[in-house]
C-alpha positions in Angstrom: 124.2 89.5 82.4 121.0 89.4 84.4 118.5 86.8 83.2 114.9 88.0 83.3 112.0 85.6 82.7 108.6 87.0 81.7 105.4 84.8 81.9 102.8 86.0 79.5 105.5 87.2 77.2 103.2 87.0 74.1 100.6 89.2 75.7 100.3 93.0 75.6 102.3 94.1 78.7 104.7 91.1 78.5 105.7 91.6 74.9 106.2 95.4 75.5 108.3 94.6 78.6 110.5 92.2 76.6 111.0 94.7 73.9 112.0 97.4 76.4 114.5 95.1 78.1 116.2 94.2 74.8 116.3 97.8 73.8 118.0 98.7 77.1 120.9 96.4 76.0 121.7 98.7 73.2 123.1 101.3 75.6 124.5 99.1 78.4 127.8 97.5 78.9 128.0 93.8 78.2 127.9 92.8 81.9 124.9 95.0 82.6 122.6 93.7 79.8 119.5 91.6 80.2 119.0 88.1 78.8 115.2 87.8 78.3 113.4 84.4 78.6 109.8 84.2 77.8 107.0 81.8 78.9 103.5 81.6 77.2 101.1 78.9 76.3 99.8 81.2 73.4 96.1 80.7 74.5 95.7 84.5 74.8 99.0 86.0 73.5 100.3 85.9 69.9 103.7 84.4 68.9 104.2 87.4 66.5 104.2 89.7 69.6 107.3 88.1 71.0 110.4 90.2 70.1 113.4 88.7 68.3 116.0 88.0 71.0 113.7 86.4 73.5 114.5 82.8 74.4 110.9 81.5 74.2 109.3 78.5 75.9 105.8 77.6 74.9 104.6 76.2 78.2 101.7 76.7 80.5 102.3 78.4 83.9 100.5 75.4 85.5 102.9 72.9 84.0 104.9 70.7 86.4 108.0 71.2 84.2 108.1 75.0 85.0 111.0 74.8 87.5 113.2 73.5 84.7 112.5 76.6 82.6 113.3 78.8 85.7 116.8 77.4 86.1 119.4 80.2 86.0 116.8 83.0 86.2 117.6 86.0 88.4 114.2 87.8 88.3 110.7 86.7 87.2 108.0 89.1 86.0 104.8 87.1 86.4 102.3 88.7 84.0 100.4 85.6 82.7 96.7 85.6 83.7 93.1 85.2 82.6 92.2 88.9 82.8 89.0 89.6 80.8 86.5 90.3 83.5 83.5 89.1 81.4 85.3 85.8 80.7 86.3 85.4 84.3 82.7 86.0 85.4 81.6 83.3 83.0 84.1 80.7 84.2 85.3 81.2 87.8 86.7 77.7 87.9 89.2 78.3 85.1 89.9 81.8 86.4 91.0 80.3 89.7 93.0 77.6 88.0 95.0 80.0 85.9 95.3 83.0 88.3 95.6 81.2 91.6 97.0 77.8 90.9 99.1 79.1 88.1 100.6 81.9 90.3 101.4 79.3 93.0 103.1 77.1 90.5 105.2 80.1 89.3 106.1 81.0 92.9 107.0 77.4 93.6 109.1 77.1 90.5 110.9 80.3 91.5 111.6 78.9 95.0 112.9 75.6 93.6 115.0 77.3 91.0 116.6 79.7 93.4 115.2 82.8 91.7 116.1 86.0 93.5 113.0 88.0 93.0 109.4 87.8 91.6 107.6 90.9 90.4 104.0 89.9 89.8 100.9 91.5 88.4 98.0 92.4 90.6 95.3 94.7 89.4 93.2 97.8 90.1 90.3 95.4 90.1 91.1 94.9 93.8 89.6 98.3 94.4 86.3 97.5 92.7 84.3 98.3 95.8 86.4 101.2 97.0 84.8 104.6 97.4 88.1 106.4 98.1 89.6 108.3 95.1 92.4 108.4 94.3 92.6 104.9 95.8 95.6 104.0 98.0 97.1 100.5 98.1 95.5 99.8 101.5 91.9 100.2 100.4 91.3 96.7 99.0 87.7 95.7 98.1 87.5 93.0 95.4 84.1 92.1 94.1 84.4 90.2 90.7 85.8 86.7 90.3 88.8 88.1 88.5 89.6 90.5 91.4 88.9 87.7 93.9 91.4 85.4 92.1 94.1 88.2 92.2 93.5 88.7 95.9 93.8 85.0 96.6 97.0 84.8 94.6 98.4 87.7 96.7 97.9 85.7 99.9 99.9 82.9 98.5 102.6 85.3 97.4 102.7 86.7 100.9 103.1 83.2 102.3 106.1 82.5 100.0 107.7 85.7 101.2 107.0 84.8 104.9 108.1 81.2 104.8 110.8 81.1 102.0 112.2 84.6 102.1 111.3 85.2 98.4 111.7 88.8 97.5 108.4 90.0 95.9 107.1 93.2 94.4 103.3 93.4 93.6 102.2 95.8 90.9 98.6 97.0 90.6 98.1 98.0 87.1 95.2 100.4 86.3 94.0 100.6 82.7 97.2 100.1 80.7 97.0 100.9 77.0 99.3 101.3 74.0 100.7 99.3 71.1 99.9 95.5 71.0 96.9 95.8 73.3 94.8 92.7 73.0 91.9 93.8 70.8 90.9 90.1 70.2 89.3 89.6 73.7 85.7 88.8 74.1 85.1 92.3 75.4 88.1 94.3 73.9 89.7 97.1 75.9 87.8 100.2 75.3 90.4 102.3 73.5 91.3 99.6 71.0 87.7 98.8 70.5 86.8 102.4 69.7 89.8 102.9 67.4 89.1 99.7 65.4 85.4 100.3 64.9 85.8 103.9 63.9 88.5 103.0 61.4 86.1 100.4 60.0 83.3 102.9 59.8 81.2 101.1 62.4 79.6 102.6 65.5 81.6 102.1 68.7 80.0 100.1 71.4 79.6 101.3 75.0 78.6 99.0 77.8 76.4 101.1 80.2 76.1 104.9 80.0 79.7 105.7 79.2 80.0 107.7 82.4 82.2 105.1 84.1 85.6 106.7 84.8 89.0 105.0 84.4 92.6 105.7 85.1 94.4 105.1 81.9 98.2 104.7 81.9 100.5 104.2 78.9 102.5 101.0 78.7 105.9 102.8 78.3 105.3 104.5 81.6 104.5 101.1 83.2 107.8 99.8 81.7 109.7 102.6 83.4 108.5 101.2 86.8 109.3 97.6 85.7 112.9 98.6 85.3 112.8 100.2 88.7 111.4 97.0 90.2 114.2 95.1 88.6 117.1 97.3 89.8 115.9 99.1 93.0 115.9 97.0 96.2 113.5 99.6 97.8 110.7 97.9 95.8 111.2 94.6 97.5 108.4 93.4 99.7 106.1 96.3 98.6 103.0 96.9 96.6 102.6 99.8 94.1 99.7 101.3 92.3 100.6 102.0 88.6 98.3 104.5 87.0 98.2 108.1 85.9 96.4 109.5 88.9 93.9 111.0 86.5 90.4 109.6 85.8 88.7 109.9 82.5 85.2 108.9 81.4 84.5 106.4 78.6 82.6 109.1 76.7 85.5 111.5 77.1 87.8 108.7 75.6 85.5 108.3 72.7 85.5 112.0 72.1 89.3 112.1 72.0 89.6 109.0 69.9 87.1 110.4 67.4 89.1 113.6 67.2 92.4 111.9 66.6 91.1 109.4 64.1 89.1 112.0 62.3 85.8 109.9 62.3 82.7 110.6 64.3 80.0 108.0 64.6 77.4 107.9 67.3 78.0 105.0 69.7 75.7 102.0 70.3 74.9 101.6 74.0 74.6 98.0 75.4 73.8 96.7 78.9 76.4 97.3 81.5 79.0 94.6 82.3 78.8 92.8 85.7 81.6 93.1 88.2 83.1 96.4 86.9 83.9 99.4 89.1 82.2 102.7 88.4 85.4 104.6 88.9 89.1 103.9 89.1 91.8 106.4 90.0 95.2 105.5 91.4 96.9 107.1 94.4 100.5 106.8 93.0 102.3 108.5 95.9 104.2 105.3 96.8 105.6 104.9 93.3 106.4 108.6 93.0 108.4 108.5 96.3 110.9 106.2 94.4 111.2 108.7 91.6 108.7 107.3 89.1 106.4 109.5 87.2 103.9 108.7 84.4 105.2 110.8 81.5 102.7 110.2 78.6 99.6 112.2 78.4 96.4 110.6 77.1 96.5 112.3 73.7 100.1 111.4 73.0 99.5 107.8 74.1 96.4 107.4 72.0 98.2 108.6 68.9 100.7 105.8 69.3 97.9 103.3 69.9 96.1 104.5 66.7 99.3 104.3 64.7 99.8 100.6 65.9 96.2 99.7 64.9 96.5 101.3 61.5 99.6 99.1 61.0 97.4 96.1 61.9 94.9 97.1 59.2 97.7 97.6 56.7 99.1 94.2 57.5 95.7 92.5 57.0 95.4 91.4 60.6 92.3 93.4 61.1 89.5 93.4 58.5 88.5 96.7 57.0 
């Protein structure tokens, strides 16, 4: 069995990845299955997000004991981060501590434990200042504290590859959405925020004019590439954009969510948020060259996200 460790396993992408790996075991021979280990300090993620079958360690990625947890691990997916841009702007010191120092600690733990490969999360925020759309991996222009922290962490990752021969794959996620998306953040992701407020009969909130455009990609499609990163050596030492290659405005998303939920309420417009890009759109040619393709259209993905949030209402985890 291949042992895969996920940092941030209680978060949105981490919990979905853990569930996907465990579901893969249902169709694999015994010696081709994955043993899934999870790390999370539960400051952002939720314990109930962690699928049954994960060997879970409640530990901070900055902990000195991290190498002990990494013993016997073949591949690490490093997804833990402080990633709400507004929160990062408000506290750049903690942002650096988690996203830079935490990442270095993960890389050092991997080195000391003899881990074969680390797949780590970067972000489309690295393209905040870009004016090239779709944006290729080479056009890096970070502006916010969050993006700067991700860029700094990347330099450390490159150094570990250079000096220690650690196999690395960097994944630049665009706007990932789907079930278990973190709607409890200070500024919730736009899709979850729209769905929840419309289901509550409250006006959705838009920061700015609503004309900002984003590349939205469904979490299942992201997991398709996670599996490719896990098994395909052609991903080693490379960086990949993971998006849909299509850009959609916030107002267009609201229109689509309203249609699918069956509720229309005029939005409330609030001041724009600092540090955000006006447009994101991924150039995904590098990932496509390896055979990956985003398969979930926006309407289909939103239906699944809406079904998940309706379930949260039914379970009493979101107030009506």
